[in-house]
Structure formats: C-alpha cells, structure tokens
C-alpha positions, -999 to +999 in steps of 0.1 A: +336-831-809+314-799-822+305-825-854+294-850-829+273-829-806+262-809-838+268-775-831+267-754-870+297-724-867+287-701-845+277-718-817+311-741-821+319-705-821+296-687-791+306-719-776+346-710-780+341-679-771+325-689-734+354-706-732+390-689-737+414-695-766+450-689-764+459-658-778+496-655-780+522-648-749+499-648-712+466-638-737+434-657-736+403-643-768+375-642-743+337-628-754+353-612-784+381-594-760+413-603-755+421-605-711+452-617-698+451-650-691+454-641-648+417-629-654+402-662-665+425-695-649+424-698-611+434-727-592+397-719-576+370-727-599+335-705-586+300-713-598+265-707-587+254-736-568+216-726-578+223-728-620+240-765-612+208-777-584+184-759-612+205-782-642+204-815-619+172-811-613+156-811-649+177-838-661+161-864-671+186-889-667+211-888-648+220-852-628+251-848-644+241-848-681+226-816-683+251-801-654+275-776-669+299-743-661+291-711-669+312-697-692+312-666-677+317-677-641+360-678-646+365-636-646+376-629-623+359-598-620+326-615-622+314-622-580+278-634-588+252-649-605+228-619-612+199-644-627+198-662-588+207-631-570+234-658-549+274-647-552+293-670-568+311-700-548+342-719-544+333-754-558+368-770-557+403-762-561+429-775-584+465-771-594+468-792-619+443-778-652+440-813-660+423-825-628+412-788-621+389-791-656+377-825-645+341-812-646+325-841-649+347-861-620+350-826-600+312-825-600+307-856-591+324-857-556+304-825-545+267-836-561+253-844-533+266-814-514+245-795-546+218-814-544+212-807-508+219-771-511+252-772-491+265-744-510+239-719-511+245-690-490+216-661-488+207-641-518+222-610-524+208-575-551+230-569-583+246-540-581+246-518-613+282-530-623+271-565-617+241-561-644+267-535-664+289-565-669+262-593-672+249-575-703+283-567-718+294-600-716+259-614-729+257-598-753+281-571-758+255-537-746+268-509-733+252-475-728+278-464-703+304-441-705+324-470-703+314-489-733+341-479-757+362-492-732+371-530-729+358-556-699+384-560-691+395-530-688+368-510-677+361-536-649+398-540-641+398-501-633+361-501-613+377-530-589+408-504-583+391-474-585+364-486-563+394-496-537+405-466-530+374-454-530+365-475-497+392-458-477+379-427-471+359-421-439+328-419-456+332-457-473+347-472-440+329-508-425+327-534-453+342-572-440+367-587-462+338-609-473+313-573-489+348-559-498+355-566-534+319-561-544+320-532-526+348-521-543+330-526-580+300-507-578+315-481-559+343-475-587+315-479-617+291-455-603+320-427-605+332-444-636+304-439-657+298-408-648+327-405-677+362-387-670+349-356-651+329-376-624+362-395-622+383-366-612+362-354-586+374-390-572+410-390-577+405-348-560+387-365-529+415-396-526+446-370-531+425-343-498+425-369-480+465-377-486+471-346-467+504-348-454+536-335-465+556-365-475+525-380-498+529-390-527+507-402-558+515-434-557+503-428-514+471-412-525+457-438-556+474-466-539+467-502-555+456-477-586+489-462-591+507-490-585+484-515-614+490-485-637+525-478-631+541-520-630+513-549-645+493-531-667+516-506-676+519-516-708+486-522-717+469-503-741+441-513-730+443-488-699+457-461-719+426-432-714+424-447-680+458-442-674+459-409-686+434-395-666+449-402-633+483-392-647+468-357-659+452-353-623+488-359-608+504-332-630+473-309-615+477-318-582+516-325-578+545-302-587+560-328-616+592-319-623+599-319-660+614-349-672+601-367-638+587-402-657+552-409-644+534-439-653+552-438-682+552-401-690+569-371-679+564-334-685+581-310-712+584-286-688+567-280-652+537-269-644+529-263-608+563-253-582+553-267-547+568-236-516+595-262-510+604-270-546+602-227-549+625-227-518+650-250-539+647-229-569+652-193-559+676-200-524+654-183-504+637-191-468+609-209-469+587-185-447+601-153-467+590-171-503+559-179-488+550-141-479+561-133-516+535-156-528+512-148-504+511-115-512+515-116-550+482-138-546+498-171-560+477-185-526+454-174-500+470-161-464+444-188-455+461-216-465+475-242-446+491-268-470+523-279-465+552-265-481+556-294-506+515-290-509+510-255-510+514-254-549+504-224-581+509-218-614+552-211-626+539-196-653+516-174-640+544-168-610+582-174-634+588-133-635+583-135-594+612-162-590+630-143-614+634-114-589+626-126-554+662-132-548+672-097-558+642-083-530+645-081-494+627-090-462+610-066-442+637-066-413+669-067-440+647-031-455+638-020-424+678-019-415+695-007-447+668+030-441+673+028-408+642+025-399+621+008-377+601-022-387+565-001-371+579+030-390+586+005-423+549-010-419+538+031-420+556+038-452+535+010-471+505+015-447+509+047-465+517+041-502+546+052-496+565+015-500+549-009-515+561-051-517+589-057-548+590-020-555+629-008-569 
C-alpha cells in the first residue's frame, strides 16, 4: 500500500506513528512513544466534524476521497481540535475492530450529517493543556517541566491530579461535560510548576481530608488509586508516584515497613499522638500535654489524635522517658499537696516538667 501511494520511508514511518503499532503485551507505539492499548483503543470513534467537513468541501471528486481520520483523535487524553477550537465528538461506536475501522463505510453513513453541520458544536477556547499536548504530539516540542516525561504518563497524571483538585470547594461548579477538560487544565497548570507546585497542591488535598480517619487513599482519591494499582508497575509513572509517596510520608504517620504505593520506610519518620499513645501506653490527654510542653506541636493545634503528628527522631528521648513520668494529679498525691500548691511550685521554678 505504501508503494502504491508513493510514500517514502519518512512519510511511511510518520503515517505508522500516527496510526499506532502493536508494541508488546497490551502496548502500542504511538508518536515514537509507548502507550497502553486502552489509551488509544476505544469502541467510540471521535473526531472533529469541522475537519471532516472541510476535507469534503476541498475534494474535486467524491467527498469521501479526501476525508481522513486524524491519528491524535484516537488518544484518550485529547479532547479538542486545536485548529478549529472544536471539541471532539463521537462519530460512531462499534465493538468489533473490523467494523470500527471500516472508515469509508462509517464516514459514508454519516456524510450527510457531516456536510450539513449536524455534528458541530459551539467553539471553545483551547486551554494551555490542549496547546501543550497538541505540540507534543505534532513535533515533540515542550519547554515545560513535563518535557522529560512521556506524553502518556504526563497527560494521565495531569488529568488525575486535576480531577482531585476539582473536589476542593473553590473549584466546584463544573458540569459533567466540562469536567474532564477542566481536570486536564487544572492538573496541567499545577504540574508545569514542577515538584514544588505539585507538592503544594497535594498539601491542599491532604488538608481538605482532615477527618481523623481520612487516610491517603481518601485524600488523593483517584490519583492514589491509579498510582497504587493499574499504574503501579508502569515505570513511566515512577517520578509522579515518588512525589506522591514523599508527600504521604511527610504528612501521615507511616509506620516502618508499611507499604505505600509499592514502597516502604526503613524506619518511621512521623508519629501521631495516636500512634505514640499505642507505643508508650500513656493516656491520650496526658501524652498530649507532655508533647505540647516539649514543643512537638502547639496548644492551639486542633488536629485529631491520628493527624496530630511530630518528628520521631526529635522527640524519641521524650517518648522513651514518658512512661516513667507522672501527671499533676499523681504528683500532687505523692507530695501530699493540692493541685494549686503544685502549680505554685512550678510557677516559682521549684519544679519543672520532666524533672526527676
């Protein structure tokens, strides 16, 4: 077919790169990168109806002779034709690949609707994400922080992160039709700022999930689920998974050897008030007072016991010592003094917390 069409080697390779070639188990080569097949294969065939109508109108013969499906329309993360500022629409849906890719027949079936504009929708302004992805697919150009990562991993991460950011109160209000594009745009706007920007966004999501039993899977929702399961062994996601893992162990009291996103800590970095209570055997109220006095966190810290965290190494000696310490009630009884008298002794400097 290439010989009949007069395609040279470069044109033939370019055509194949836009078509998608099988590349191992459930993998496809596309635009000189590797994607999972599901990122490119879908029973729903989408396209830009304006592109197809213009193809037909420029034909000197039968309209179908000039109409062509574009390769980027296959990619799940592409949602708009940047050239015409038109959202991609479903042109047909077929489960059988043979039926799905019988392009001339399928286009022939909908030719009247394509010519009269029935598929067309109001134009929308391409986002920075749309323009970035269009350029990456066209010629690989990328001046952003995402340049060193594959299109597959970077675009997927942007959508997943953005979808979680849309849960924040200040980002509410998108309907289902706009939500995917809004998620792609929101995630991209954060991701191009690099790790610092991503960490700030992850901290916002963690702060939003502030309930005592809100674990990382709740705080980061679909992003955590995707990186922990279907993309767990996808190497192209390693950098994004590492960023999320680092934020988790910097916020939650992850125990030593607890596996998170496929990795574990050799030793605990953070304790929470709750985990420290379990380790020391002291009551929550009493240990809380000791930690406040030691400066582990402030008296005004209103986080719940599972989320009230502090550095393990910095306060290791205190945790080792507190089982031998007593509270003010036990101290006053041992001294035969009232709580008021004990308080006065402390105020006068005769006694201090932790004194033996």
